[in-house]
C-alpha positions, 0 to 999 in steps of 0.5 A: 311759110306763113298761112292764112286761115280764110274760114274761121268763126272766131279769132285765133292767132295769125292771120284770119278771116272771120266768118259771121252771119249778117246780123252778127257782124260787129267789125273790130279794128284790125280784123278781116271778115266774110259775111253770108247766109249759110244754108243751115240757117236759110228762112223764108221768114227772115231772109228779107231782113238778113239779105238787106243786112248782108248788103249793107255789111258786105261793102264795108272795107274790112269784109273781104268776101261773101260767105260762107254760103252754099248748099247743103242736102243733108240739113233740114232746110228746103233745098229750093229755098237754099238754091234761091238764097245761094243765087241771090248771094251770087249776084251780090258777090258779082255786083260788089266784085268780092269773092265767096266762101262756099259751103258745099256737101257732097250730093248723092 
């Protein structure tokens, strides 16, 4: 049985989907990607530029999904900002009709 690693940050042997931040997307022929704004890195200051970059990159034919994105209550980023940015990424995912790879922590 062959497996596909749908979430890695580096190229490995076998079939993989490489996750990267929008500004770090430099596609290489023969590789597959997902791109998103991770909750650990959300920022009011950079969001507008990051989201514009994401919108352009995520329609690339080698990009199979949007993410890793989501919510993380344990990190030091404002939860309301995380929610705002996550919702915008959900809307983009629906618009381009590509799946999302989610980052989710346990909320207690």
